[in-house]
N, C-alpha and C positions, 0 to 999 in steps of 0.2 A: 504356312507361308503362302503368300499370294503375290504373283508378279503383275496383277492387273491394276495395281494402284497407279493412277496417273495424276492425282491431285490430292492436296491436303487442305482441309477446312480448319481454320485457326480462329479462336475467339479469345477474349481477354486482352484487348489491345490498348488499354489505358496506359498513357505515358506520363501522367501527372505526378504529384508528390507521393502517391501510393501506387507505383507502376505495377502492372501485371506482366506476365512473361510472354504474352502472345507475340509481340513484335520480335523479341529475342529468339523465340522458337522459330519464327519465320526465317530469320537470318541464318540460323543454324541449318535449317533444311535447305535453303538456297545454296549454302556453301557445300553441303554434302550431296545434294541432288539438284543441279542447276536446271534439269529438264522438267521437273515437276511443276504443275500449275498450282499456285498458291492463292487461296481464297481467304480474305479477311472478313470475319463475321462480327458485327456489333449491333447494339440495340439503341444506339444514340449517335447522331451525326456529330456530336461534340467530342467524341473520343478521337484524340489526335492521331493514334496509330494507323487509322484507316487511310491516311494520306501518304504513308511510306511507299516508295516505288518498289519495294520488295514484293508487294502483292500484285498479282496479275488481275485480280478481280476482287471487288468488295461487295458485301451484302449488308445493308443496314435494315434490320428488322424493326418492327414496331416496338415500343417499350414493353417490358415484361408484363406490366399491368394490363396491357391490351392484347396479349398473345393468347392464342388457343394452342395449348401445349400439345394436344393431339395432332394438330396440323403441323406444328413444328417438328414433331417426332417423325411424321410421315415424310416430310421434306428431307430430313437427315437420312432416313432409310433409303430414299430414292438416290440421294447422292452417294451413299455407300455402295449401293448396287451398281452405280455408274463408275465405280473405281476411285472413290474418295475416302481417305483416312481422316479421322477426326481427332483433334487435339484442343483441349480447352485449358485456359489458364485462369479461369474464374472459379473460385471455390464453390459457390452455390450451383453454378451451371454444371460443374464437374460432378456434383452430387446427383443432379437430375439425369445426366447422361449415364451415370453408373446405375441408377434405378431402372432405366428404360432400355438399355442396350447391353445387357449382361452377356448375351450370346454372340455379340459382334466383335471379333478381335480387332477390327479396324478402328473401333472406338478406343483410343489409347488413353483410358483413364482408369483409376482403381474401381473395383466393383463395390456394390453396396455393402457386402459383408466386410470389406476392408474398412469402409467408413464406420460401420457399426463397431468395429474393434477399436477404433481410434478416436471415438468421441471424447472430447476433453471434459474433465481432467482424466488423464490417461490411466488405464487399468494396468494390471501386472503384465499384460502382453508385451509392453515395451521393455520390460526387464530383460528380455532376451538380448537386447542390445548391450547390456552391461553398463549402462550409464545410470547415474543417480537421478532421482526424480525430486523436484522441489516440492515442499509442502504446499497443500492447497485446501481450500474450503469453499463449498458452494454458497452462493449469496442467498440461498433460501434458509441458511442457518439464522439463528436469532441475532439481533443487532448486538447483543452483549458478546456473543461468540465471535462475530465478525470483528468487532472492535478489539477484542482480546487477541485475535490472530494477527491483526495489523500492528498492534502494540508490540507483540512478540518479535516481529521482524522490523521494528523501527520505521513503519510506514514505507518500507521498500517492497512494493508488491505491484502486481498487475491484475486488472480485471480482464478476463478473456472469454470470448464466445465459444460455443461448442464445436464450431468448424473453423471460424476465422475471426479476425479482429481482436485487438488488444489495446488497453489504455493503462497508463501508469497511474497509480494512486499515490498522492502525496499527503493527504490528510483526510480526516473524517468529514470535514466540511465539504470536500470535493467529491466525496464518494457518490452522493446522489446525482450530481451533475455528470460524473463520468458514466454512470449507468445510463443516463439519458442520452449521452453522446453515442454510446454503444448500440442503443436501440434504433439508431438511424441505419445500422447495418443488420441488426437482428432484433426483431420486435418482441422477443419473448424474455423470460426471466431465467434462462438456462445458462447464466454466466457462472464462472467460478473465479476465486481470487487465488493467485499463485505467488508464492514467495519469489522475490527478486534475488538473483544470484550475481554477486559481484565478481567480475573476471573478464576474460578475453573472449570475444564473440568469434565463433567459428561455425562452419556449416558444411554439411555433407549433402550433395545432390547425387541423384542416381536415376537409372532407368531400369525397369524390370519388365519382363514379358511372361505373363501367366505364372508369376511367382518366382521366375528365374532372374537373378541379377545379371544385367547386360553390361553396364558400365557404372563407374562410381568416381566421384571427385570430391576431395576434401580441401576446403579453403580456410584461410585465416582472413577475417574481415579487417582490412587495414583502415577503412573509413566508412562511416555510415551517416545517413540522414537523421534528423531528430526523431523520425518515426521508426528508425531501426533498419531502414532499407540500405542494402549494400551499395557503396559507391565505388570501392575498389577492393581487390582481393589478390591473394597470392596462394599458390598451391601448397599443400602440406602432405608429406608421405602418409600413406594409410597403413597402419600396423596390420599384420596378418590376422590377429585376433579380432580386430574390428571388422575386417573384410568378411571373416567367417560368420561372425555374429549377425552382421547385416544381412548376409545371404540367407541365413537361417530364419531371420525375422521376416524377410520378404516372402520366403517360401511358406512360412507358417500362415500368413494372412493372405497369401495368393495375390500379391500386388501386381497390378497390370498398368503400365504407364510410367510417368515421371513422378518424382517426389523429392522432398528435402527434409532433412533433420537438422534443426537449429540447436546448437549446443554452446555451453559456456565452459571454459576452462578456468577454474578458480585459482587462487594464488597458491593452493596446495597441490596443483596439477591434477585435480579431480575433474571429471567431465560430468556435466549436468545436462539432461535433455530438457530443452525449453519448449520446443514445438515440433510437431510432425505435420508437414504440409503435403496434402495429397494432390500435388501438381508441381510442375517445375518452378524453381525460384525465378524472380525477375532477372537475376544475374546469369541466366542460363547461356546467354551469348558469350559472356566472359569465360564460362567454363570451356566453351569451344575454343577460345583463344589460347587456353593453356593445355589444349590437347584432348579435351573430353567433350565431343559433340554428342550430347546425350539424346536429343531428338533424332538425329541421324542414326544413332545406334539402335533406337527403337524401330525405325523404319527398315534398317537392315534385317532385323529379325522378322518384321512383318512381311517384307517383300522378297527377302532372299537376295537382294541386289546390294553390292558393296558400295558404300558411300565414298565420295572423294575425300581425301585427306588434305590438310592445309598446314601452314607453318605453326609450330608450337612456340608460345611466348612464356615468359616467367611471371606474368601477372596481367591484370586488366584494370581499367578505370572506365567509369561511365560518364559520358558527356551528353548534354542536351543539344539538339540540332533544330534549326528552323527549316521547315520543308515547304515547298509549294503545295497548295491545296489541289486536290484532284478536280479536274474540270467538270466531271460528272456529278460532283457533290454541290448542291446549291449553297450559296453563301449563308452562313449562320446569322440569325437575327442578333441585334445588339444585346449584350449581356447586362442585366440589371439585377443587383442584389436586393433581396427583400429586406425590410427593416430587421436588424438583428442577425441576419445571416452572415456566417463566417465566409470570408473571401476564398479560403482554401477548401471549403466544403465541396465545391464543384457540383457535379451531378452524379458522381460515383456513389455517394452514400444513398441518395434517393433510389438509384438503380438497384443497389444491393437490397434495400428494403423491399422494393417491388418483387425482386426475385424470391426473397425469403417468404413473403406473404403468399405469392403465387404457388410456390412449391408446397407450402404447408397446406394450402387448400386442396391440392391434388393428392398428396400423400404426406403423411406426417414427417417432419424433418427429424433427424436423429437427436434424441435428448438423453443426456446422462441420467441414469437412475439416481445417482447420489445427489444431483442438483434438483431433481423434481420432487424428491421425497421431503415431506414436511412432518415434523413430529406433531403427534396429536396430544401429547402430554402437556399439562399446564406447566408453564415455566416456574421454577422455584424462586420465590421472591426473597427467601432467607431472612425474613423479618419475624421477630418474636411475636407470639400470639398475644402476649400481654400488651404490646404496643398497638397491635391491630385492634384489640378490644377497646383500648383507650381512644384510639382515633375514631372508632365507630360511635362511641358515646359523644365525643366532641362534635361529630358531624351532625348531631341532632340540634345543636344550639349555636354553633360557631358561625360567624360570618366568614365567607371565603372571598379571596384566597387567604389562607393562614399557614404559617410555617410551624411544623410540629417536630419536637425533639423525640426521637424514638429511644426512650431512656433505657429500657431493658436491653435492647440490641446494642446500644452504645456502651453500656457497662460491660456486657459480655465481650465485645470486640476489644475494648481497651485492656481489660484484664488478661485476655489471651495474648495480646501483643506484648504487653510489658513482661509477662511471664516468659515468653519466647526470647525476648531480649536478654533476660537475666539467666537464661539456661546455658551457663557457661562462663568462662573467665579468660583472662590472659590474652588480650586485654578485654575488659567488659564492653558490652554494647550498650551505650547510653542513649535512650530515646529522648528527643526534644521536639516539642510541638511548636509549629510556626503559627504565631498568633494571627498573622495576616490571612491565613486560610479561612478562619471563622472565629471572630472575636467575641462570639456570644458568651456571656458570663457563665451560663450553665456548662458549656463545653470547656471553658478554661478551668472551672472548679473541678470538673471531672478528671481532666488530664493531670492537674496538680495533685489531686487526692491520690492518684495512682503513681505519684513519684516521678513524673516526667519533667525534664527541664523545659524551659520556654525559650523559643527563638524570637527575638524582637528586631525590628528594623527602623524604629522611630522612637522619639522621646516619649510620645503618647503611649506606645506599646510597653516601653520600659516602666513608665509610671503605673500602667495597668498590672504588669507582672509584680511590681513591688506591693501594690495594694492587696494582692492575694496572699502576701507573706512569703513569696518565693525568695529563697536565699540567693545571694549574689552569685555564688559558685554554680547555681543552677540556671543562670541566665546566659544565653548566647546572643551576642550582638552581631548582627549581620547587615547586609544591604549597602548601597552606595551613599556617599555624601553625609556621613555621620560624624566625622572626626571633630568638627567645630562644636556641635552641640554636646558631644561626649566630653570634650575639654571643659565646657561651661558647666556641665553637670557635676564633674569631679570637683570643681571649685565650689559649687553651691553646696556640696555635701561633705565639705572639709576633707576631701581626698580619700574618703572611705571607698573601699572596693564596692562597686555597684553592679558589676557583671563578672562572670567567670571566664568568658571568652570574647575576644574582639577579633573578628575576621575582616581585614581591610579589603576593599574592593579594587583598590588601585595602589600603585607605588606612590602616587602623589599623596594619598591619604596616609600611608605609613610614614612618609617624610614629614607630614604635618604633625602627626603624633609625636615623632621623635624630636622634632625641632622645638617643641614646647615643653616647659617644665612640668614633669609628672610627679605625682606623690611618690615618696621613697619606695613604698612597697608595691607600687602598681606593676612594675616590670618583673616582679618575682611571684606575685600572687595571681596575676591575670595572664592567661595564655593569649599571646599575640599571634594571630594566624593570617595567612594569605589565601585569598580566594584565587584558585587556579582556573584559567580558561583553557580547557584541554585542546590539544592540537586537532584541527579539523572541525571544531565546533564554532559555528557562527553565532557569536553572542556579544552583547554590549558590556557584559560583566566579567570581571576578573583580570588576572595578570597573565599575559601570554608567555608561557615558558618555551615556546618554539621561536621566539624573537630574541636574537642575540643581544640586542641592546637592553631589552627588558630583563634578561637574565643577569647581565652585568650590573645593572642598577639594583636589582633585587639582592644580589650578593653583597653589594656595597652597603645597603641599608641594613641587612641582617647582621653584618659585622659590627654595626653600631649598637646592637642589643648586647647588654651585659651577658657574660658567659652563662650565668645562672638563669637567664630568662627562658621560660618554656615557650616553645612556638608550636604552631600547628598548621595544617593545610586543609583547605575546604574546596570541595568541588560540588557544584549544584547543577547537574545535568539530568533531566528527567529520563528515567529508563523507559517511560511510556512514549517518549519522542524518538529516542535513538535505538530502541530495542534492547531487550534484556542482555543479549550476548555482547553487544558493543558497550553497554553501560558497565558490565563487569570488567571488560577490558580497560575501560577508563579508570575504574577504581584501582585496578592493578597498576596502571601507569602512575596513579597518584602516589602509591606506595614507593615506586621507583624514584619519583621526583623527590619525595621526602628523604629517601636514602641518600641521594646525591647532594641535597642541600646540607644534610648532616655532615657528610664528608668534606664539603667545600667550606663550611662556615664554622665547624666545631660546635655548633649548637644542637640541642637534642629535641626531636619532635616528640611531643607527648600526646597530641590529639590529631586524629583524622576525622573530618566531617564529610560524609558522603552524600549529604543533602536528602532530598525527597522527590516529590513530583510524580509519584506513581499512582496506581489505582488500587482499590481495595482487593480486587481479585489477585493481584500480584504480590501483595505485601508479605504473605507467609513465605513464598519462595525467596524473596529478597532477604528476609531475615535469616532464613535457613542457610543461604549461601554465605552471608556475612559471618554467621555464627560458626558454621561447620568448616568453612574453608578460608575465608579472607582473614579472619582474626588470627589464626595461627601463622599464616604467611606474613601478615604485617608485624606480628610479634618477633618473628625470626629476623626480619629485615630492620626493625626499629626496636631495639631492646628496651628503650625507656618509654615506649608508647603505653599510655595507661587508660586510654579510652578511644572508642570509635563512636562518633556521634551519627545518629540517623534521625532525619527530620521528616517523618511521614505525615505531612499535613493533610493533603488530599486523600492519600491512601488510607488514612485512619478515619477521617470524619465524613467523607463524602456520602456514605450511606447511613449516617446518623440522623439525617433530617429529611423530611418530606414536606411537600406543599399540597395542602388540601384545596380542591378547586371544584367549581360547579359548571356543568355543561349549560351554555347559554343558547346554543343553536346547533342543529344537526342538518347538514346539507348532503344531498346526493348529486354528485357531478361527475359526468363521464365515467360512470361505472364504479366510482369510489365514494366512500363516506368521508366527509369533512366535519369535524366537531370543533365548534368555537367554544372556548372556556374562559372563565373570568380571570385567568392568570395570563401573564404575558412575559416577554423576554426581560422585562424590568425585574420580574421575580425570579426568572430562570435565565440569567445572562449566558450561562454555559450550555444552553439547550442545543445549539448547533455543533458543539465541540465533542460531544460524546453522547451515547444513547442513554436516556433516562427511562427506567422501568416505570410502569403504570399499573395501578390497581383500580378496579371499579367496585363500588359498594353495591352489593345485591342483597336481597332478603336473607340469603344464606351466608352472608359475610363478604369479605373482600376477595375478588376474583382477579387474577393477573390478566392483563391484556397482552396478547401475543404479538410477535413480530417474526418474519417480515410480512408485509401486506401492501396493498395499494392505497391505504387510507392515510389521512393526516389529522393531526391535532393542531389547531390554530389558536394563537393568542388573541386577546381582546383589543389590542391597539390597532390604529390605522397605519401600521408600518408593514411594508412588503416582507421584511425579514422576520416578522413575528410568526414563525412556523416552529412550534415547540417540539413536535415529534413527527417525523416523516417515515414512510414505509412501514406502517403499523397496521394490524388487523383488528379493526374496531368491531364490537358486537353489533349484529344487525338490529338488535332491539334497543340500542343506545338511544336515550331520550333526553329532552331538555329537562333540567333539574337534577339529573343524575350526579352523584358525587364521585370524583376521581381523586386518587392519591398519586402524585408524581414523586417517585423516590429519587434517591441519589442526589439530593439537593442540599447537602450539608457542608460542602466546601466552598468553592468560589461562587457558587450560586447564592450563597448567603453573604459573603463578604463583598461581593461586587454588585449586589442588588441595588437598585436605585428607584427613586420616586418618579413615576411617570404615568399619566393617564389613569390616575386613581381618584376615587371619591366621586 
């Protein structure tokens, strides 16, 4: 303890959309120690907090890019010797202080070993706290692994830097741009993706002195900004077990200074650790209002002087104030945005980037070993050697681009899938292929030969299915706006059954069918089904069973079906979009809906159609769950259920086809390779929506091209969006004329391809 502290130097005074805690810390110290001299430190005159009258003095340094850090360190040393304590609310500056002032207790920030222990994603050290850790993956993993991780959690995830900053991920298309945004704060590739946890946001702020817990406060966040910053909060009692575990945690990593642990309480009342911030939170002044002046508590331990107490309130709210500018600060020049610059970007991002680059030049910034490690093993392409041999022969004389059916691989995949579906009964799992995914005649013949039903959505697709000799009971009619042409088709074919299932997309469509004369056996031989729009799913398709008027109308129409008419329910929500866990919950809800409809209408559900929309990597798990769990549950609830339809279009055929292409040009730009090939987004319209594996033909055969990397593969059209593969690691000896094979092009890359800029 030292009684010689007469002033406190505070930095991190930004008060914009992403506020720092510096101004709040200053107000806390002024409340507890009115006599201390408060100095505000910043590196830009645009930071609004420097104008607050709480500061007795302000210091505006040159930008970090122009600073001599040795000179800055000596200046801080002199201030400490003159009786100044140091508190920073800037993440990167805090790290610099930790590295350079380990032996100065007056520098109230965690030490470098504490930073090393808490580089994100967090190691087992945080398990001392007793909270759950969300799943995470380093972005240096392969594109396929990253896409699989994001699919698993329904695209509910965050990209986070190793010390600070986070951005939400909403789709694969946004992934690259989100990485670019984060690099404005952190210019390296040490990010990780963290599973998002749904629940209530809470936070624990604390102060520790040489590893000893000094004070702690736990709040519930009652309101937040879009960026997750606390706008108001209220205190929550701290369980004794949490108090003990936090004290042990801080003692274990010898925490010195302020900190925050951000947590989420899920709907099962489980606590998840989301972030550990090695500085006070921006709401630190709010903590003082509810009786926990954490900065003052730190100074009490440092100085031995007791801080003044103030009135305790039951909550706090943050407001923004207009302040007069300090007369000693020259007026700022007019502010002009550069073309394309975001208005809310401000200068904070540029400042953070300067700090990161400056610090890394002086001493390496902390990097997680899990994030920087990259596998040296060649990725497994999973394609049959016979197919690669055939493609190699084809490359000798074929014009590119050309689309190739990987016949051996396709036959193996479909045989395994159909066998898995048939591995059980009660009720059986019936696979149906959606023609719209890829109408190639070779694909259709293959799925028909293996006994799959066909899903059709148009009269043309129905005719195509019939031309293959598919029996009516093996045809599933789906999609919107089909009732009129279906009625016409029934008339033209003398009322013969032409499909086995008809799933209406709306109640208007069902009403149209029921209000027209139908063949006598139509309602007894054909399953009439309803496509359900699950609650919480934003879709243009299906009947909303969470709408009371829709429910009443659906019951009225179902009562018009003769008692012997079989009916079914259909749900088509991609598990790749909502995540595997949510998809399974929706399928379970579909069974409950069918059970209620049976009870209310007296009709019996004989078919459930759970749709498709997944990816090849997930198909086995989906079938296993349906076969081992869902089938028995559905049979218990629906005793007359005789089939569960599954329609794995994309998941089945996406990896059946590849596009062979030739390298037209190899460019070296800004330290990365860009290859222009004679294929474009007209051949691969799904290029931006999921990662496509690539192979390169070498004298020794086909070699996989790795990811991630800084390189790109560009299409041959004059369209800005014609970027086929991003963040890939191209071979340094890639040359004009090389042959590449773009895999995973057998689904919508085939059916949605279009003629453009060819010939």
